[in-house]
Every structure is written in structure tokens, then in C-alpha cells.
C-alpha positions as CSV (number, residue, x, y, z in Angstrom):
1,M,0.0,0.0,0.0
2,D,1.3,3.4,-0.9
3,T,0.7,5.1,2.4
4,E,1.1,8.6,1.0
5,A,-1.3,8.1,-2.0
6,G,-3.5,5.5,-0.2
7,H,-3.7,3.0,-3.0
8,P,-2.4,-0.5,-3.5
9,V,1.0,-0.8,-5.3
10,G,0.7,-4.6,-6.0
11,C,-1.2,-7.8,-5.7
12,A,-0.7,-11.5,-5.7
13,T,-3.0,-14.6,-5.8
14,Y,-2.2,-17.3,-3.3
15,V,-3.5,-20.7,-4.5
16,P,-3.9,-23.1,-1.5
17,G,-3.3,-26.5,-3.2
18,T,-4.7,-28.6,-5.9
19,A,-8.4,-28.3,-4.7
20,S,-8.4,-24.6,-5.7
21,P,-10.0,-23.8,-9.1
22,L,-7.0,-21.6,-9.8
23,A,-4.5,-24.6,-9.4
24,E,-2.6,-25.3,-12.5
25,E,0.4,-27.5,-12.8
26,L,0.4,-28.3,-9.0
27,G,1.1,-31.6,-7.4
28,P,0.2,-32.9,-3.9
29,G,1.6,-30.8,-1.1
30,E,2.0,-27.8,-3.3
31,A,0.6,-24.3,-3.0
32,S,1.1,-21.6,-5.7
33,I,1.7,-17.9,-6.3
34,R,-0.1,-16.6,-9.3
35,M,-0.5,-13.2,-10.9
36,L,2.0,-11.3,-8.7
37,A,2.2,-7.8,-10.1
38,V,3.6,-4.5,-8.9
39,D,2.8,-1.0,-10.2
40,P,5.8,-0.1,-12.4
41,A,5.8,3.3,-10.5
42,A,6.5,1.4,-7.3
43,A,9.2,-0.9,-8.7
44,G,12.1,-1.3,-6.3
45,C,10.2,-0.4,-3.2
46,G,10.1,-4.0,-1.9
47,A,6.4,-4.6,-2.7
48,G,7.1,-7.6,-4.9
49,T,9.4,-9.2,-2.2
50,A,6.8,-8.5,0.5
51,L,4.0,-10.0,-1.5
52,A,5.9,-13.2,-2.5
53,A,7.2,-13.6,1.1
54,A,3.6,-13.2,2.5
55,C,2.4,-16.0,0.1
56,V,5.3,-18.2,1.2
57,E,4.5,-17.7,4.9
58,R,0.9,-18.5,4.2
59,A,1.8,-21.7,2.5
60,R,4.1,-22.6,5.4
61,A,1.3,-21.9,7.9
62,D,-1.1,-24.0,5.8
63,G,1.3,-27.0,6.0
64,F,2.3,-27.2,2.4
65,E,5.6,-28.8,1.4
66,R,6.4,-26.6,-1.6
67,V,5.5,-23.3,-3.3
68,V,5.4,-23.2,-7.1
69,L,5.2,-20.3,-9.4
70,H,5.7,-19.6,-13.1
71,S,7.3,-16.5,-14.6
72,L,7.9,-15.2,-18.1
73,P,11.5,-15.5,-19.2
74,I,11.7,-11.7,-19.6
75,M,10.8,-11.1,-15.9
76,S,14.4,-11.2,-14.7
77,G,13.8,-8.7,-11.8
78,A,11.0,-10.9,-10.4
79,Q,13.2,-14.0,-10.8
80,R,16.0,-12.3,-8.7
81,I,13.4,-11.8,-6.0
82,Y,12.3,-15.4,-6.2
83,A,16.0,-16.6,-6.0
84,R,16.6,-14.4,-2.9
85,L,13.6,-16.1,-1.3
86,G,15.1,-19.6,-2.1
87,F,13.1,-20.5,-5.2
88,R,14.9,-22.7,-7.7
89,H,14.2,-22.9,-11.4
90,I,13.0,-26.4,-12.3
91,P,13.3,-26.7,-16.1
92,E,11.4,-30.0,-16.3
93,R,8.4,-28.2,-15.0
94,D,8.5,-25.2,-17.4
95,W,5.2,-24.9,-19.1
96,E,3.6,-23.6,-22.3
97,P,-0.1,-23.1,-21.4
98,V,-0.9,-21.8,-24.9
99,P,1.2,-21.8,-28.0
100,G,3.8,-19.0,-27.9
101,I,3.5,-18.3,-24.1
102,F,6.4,-20.1,-22.4
103,L,6.7,-20.0,-18.6
104,L,9.6,-20.9,-16.4
105,C,8.8,-22.9,-13.3
106,F,10.3,-22.0,-9.9
107,V,9.8,-24.1,-6.7
108,L,10.6,-23.4,-3.1
109,D,10.9,-26.4,-0.8
110,L,9.4,-25.7,2.6
111,T,10.5,-29.0,4.2
112,G,14.1,-28.0,4.6
113,R,15.2,-30.9,2.4
């Protein structure tokens, strides 16, 4: 939230497992982060990191083993955030939901393994 302007600067969708209608490409024990976006005017203020970290903490509290997300290859700034949070690129789970849209898969193991 931009406290000076009083409006949101970003949003994210937390997907609590395979039973959710928003679950795509999830396996047992996995939660997902989808549609994480930050207003370009707020880039660099930490909103993306805070949103991703909040989703990770929610998944941990909900007892999930992993958090999965997909990212467009050009989203290198977002991918740096995910790496700092401990996500790893898992190429065998990359996904092309529609022809011409290729998504990289990132997974965070919450079990400590």
C-alpha cells in the first residue's frame, strides 16, 4: 500500500493447493503464487518481495511442502526476488499453457530438504 497516496501498489494470488479452481500444474503438497504484479511506478520499493514472502509464509502456515510459481523469461527482476527467497528454477516443470507463451517454473521447498 502506498501510504502517501492511499492505493495498492501490487497484488498476488495465493493458491492453496490442488483443490483450488486456480490450481494449474500443481502436485500434492504444493501451493502456488499466481498473478503477482507491482505497479511499475512502485518498482524497487520492496512490494514484490513482500507479496511473495507473504504467500510463502501463508503456504508454510497452511502446512504445504512446496510453493510453485511460473514466470515469463523476460521477468528477470522478479526472478531475482524469487531466487533471494530460495526458489529454484526447475526446467522440467517449465510450461507452455498456450502456443507462444512459455513460462519458467520456480519451486521453493518448505520442508528443509
